N, C-alpha and C positions, 0 to 999 in steps of 0.2 A: 389080604387087602382089607377085610372087614375090621381086623385088629387095628390097622392104621387109621381107619375112619373114626372108630370109636374114641380114641384119645383126643382126636381133633375136635369132635363134637363136645366132649367133656370140657376141653379148654375153652371152646367157644361159649358154652353155657356158663362157665366160670367167669369169663370176661364180661358177659352180659349181666351177670349177678353183681359183680363188682361195680360196673358202670351204673347199674340201677341204684345200688346203695349209695354211691357217691353223689348221684343226682338228687336223691331224697335228702341227703345230708346238706347239700347246698340249698335246697328248696325249703327246708325247715324254717329258717329265719323269716322268709317271706310269708310262709303259712302262719307262723306264730303272730306276725304283725297283722295279717288279715283277720285272724280269730280275735285278737285283742281289740280290734276296731269295733267289735260287737259285744265286748265284755266291760262292765263297770270297773272303774279303777280299783275299787276295794276287792273285787273278784280276781283281778289281775295280780294284786299284791299277795293275796291269800293262797292262790293256786296258780302260780305263773306258768306251770308246764302243761296245763289243760289244753288239749288239742281240739276242742269243740266248744263253742259259746254256750252258756246256760240258756239264753234266749236269743232269737234272731230279730233284733230291734235295730231299725235304721234311724232312730231318733238323734243319735249323736251327729249325724251328717247335717241335720237342721240346726243343731246347736253350734256348729262351727261355720254356719252360713255367713257370719260376719266376724272377721278377725282384725283387730287393730283399727276398727272404724272403717274398714273397707270390705265390701262384699266379696265373698269367695269367688263369685263369677268373674270379678275383675281380675283376680289372680289367674284364673283359668284362661281367660281371654288374652291376658298379657303373655302367658307362657306360649300359647299357640301362635300369637302374632309375632313376638320377638324371635321365637325359635324358627318358625317358618321363613320369615324374611331374612334372618341372618344366615340360615342354611342356604337359601337360594342365592343370596349375594355372595356367600363364601364359595359356593361350588362354581359360579360363574367366573369370579375373580381368579381363583386358583387354577381353574382349567385354562383360561386364557393366558395367564401368566406362565404356567408351565409349558404350554404350547409355544409361546413366543421364545422362551429361554431355550427350548430344544431346537427350534428352527433357526434361531439366531444367537448361538452361544457366545459368539465373539463380539456382539454388539456392546457399545460402551455402557458400563455399569450393570449389565445383566448378571455377570458372574458374582458381583457383590450382592445383588439382590438374592440370588440363589443361595449363597452362603448365609446370608441374613435370615432367610426362611429356615434353613436347616439348623442353624444355631438356636433359634427360638424353640425348636422342639425340645431342647434340653432344659429350658427355663419354664417353670410353672408360672401361672397367671399372677401369682402373688408378687413376683419380682418385677412384673411389668406394670403393676397398678399405679405406682407413683408417676412414672413418665406418661402413662396413658391419662391419668387424672389431670396432669398439667396440660397435655394437648387438648383434652376435652374442654378444659377451663378456658384455654385461649380461643377455642373455636366456638365457645358459647353453647356446648352440647351437653353440659352437665344436667342431670335430671330429665333428659329427653329420651324418647324412644330411639331417635336416630343415633345418639351416642352409644346407647347399649347395643344396638344392631350392628353398628360399624365395628365396635370392639369385638363382638362375638364372631364377626365374619372373618376375623384373622384365623387362618387355618394352615399352619406349617405342615402338619401331618397330611392334610388333604393335598397340599401342593406336592409333597414328596411322592404320594401315590400316583397322582396324575403324571408327574414327570417320569417316573419309572415306566409307566404304561406307554407314554408317547415315544420314549426312547426305543421301545421294543417294536414299533411299527416299522415294517420293512421300507427301506429308502425307495425300492422300486415302485411301491404304491404311490408315494408322493411324486416321484419323477414322472410316472405315467400321467398323473393329473396335470402336472406342469406342461407336459408335452401336448395334452389335449387343450391347452389354453386356459386352464382354470386359474382364477385369482387366488390369493392367499386366503381370503375369506371363504371362497367356495371350497377350497381344499379342506379347510377347517370344518365347515358346516355340512358338507356333502360326503366327505371321505373319512376324516379323522373322528369326528364326534359319533357318527353311527357305529364305527368300530369300537369306540370307547363307551358304549352304552352300559355294559356290565360294570365297569369301574366307576362310571358316573353315578349309577344307582348306589353302589357301595359307599362312595364318598358322601353322597347325600344322606344316606342312612346314618353313617358314622357321625357326620356333622350334626345331624338332628339330635341324636342321642347325647353327644357331648354338650351341645348348647342347652338342651332341656335341663340338664343336671347342674348348669353353672349357677352359682349363687354369690361368690365373693365379688366378682367384677360388677355385677348388677347392684350389690349393696354400696359399692364405692361410687358408682356413677349416679345412682338414683338419689333423689333429694326428698322423696316422700314414698310412703307405701303404695301410692297410686300406680307406680311403675314396677312394683315387685312381681316376680313370677312365683309359681307354686313352691319351688325349693327354697326360695328366699323367705317366703311367708312361713314355711315350715320351720326354718332355722330361727328366724327372728321372733316368731310368736311363741316359742317354747316357754319363755318366761311368763308370757301373758296367760297361757294355759295352765301354768303351774304344774301341779301334780296330776293333772287330768290326762293320764296316760292314754285313756281311750280316745280322747280328742286328738292327741298327737298321733296315735296310730291310724286313726281315720283319715287324717290329713295326709299322712305318709302313703297310705293306700292310694288316695286320689292322685298323688304326685308320681308314684312309681308305676301304677297299673298301665297308663297309656303307653309308655315306652316299652314296658315288658311285653305287651301284646304286639306292639309294632315290630319288635325284634323277633318274636316267635313266628310271625307271618313272613318276615323278610329275611330270615337267616339264610335261606337257600340262595337268595340273590347275593347276599354278602359273600358267601363262600365262592360263588361263581366269579364275582368281581375280584376277589383276592387271588384266585387262580389265574384270572386273566392278566393281572398285574405281575404275576410271578413267572409265568410261562411265556416264552417268546412266541409270538404269533407268526 
């Protein structure tokens, strides 16, 4: 019996070793970016593979305090404001829409809306920019926070996750609430949404991460850097920073660090939500 346990332990140790090596391989680019934020451009070009900065100086973060005539704090506030509001709006709209379509699948136009959401999953934002730009122009929302937030609130993937979860809720649960005299709104708020807490947290996190990283739609809708977010500032200001790789890396760290930490703290919730949407309750 000991002979059977020993090979299993060796295989387990080998698996952990491979997993650790793979993780370090994927973490290396981010570590290189973090180290480069504290190294002068000349040092980066002369010794690009160095894994530790020569000196630990935060001066570069004060140098990029103003980019393109706009304070760095403005980009940070825009990122937090736009991402948070678009995430909240997107989660609410997709949850309500998915619930309505599951409860009334034969209502006029509902099937068309469902297929429209699913089709947009296959299309990147690039292909939607021209029609969205025209719509925003007609509504007078170009260059406004409202236009950016409304556009980013569009979440076909989030709608699909909610729909799949709502379809797995046993009909007996809904019928029991109807028999007890609950209204449709009470069924949604007191029965369905409490059961959907894991998938709601997952959808909120996914939406936040996706919207934080968006840059192209914001560049199209915005009319000035005053409404730019951190990813847009990073992309559009590369030419202004020129060959200042240290400044670019420092700005990249500020852009990616918040979402990286958020995902590390919330990854357990994401796994629970995905499992809740995949296993019938």
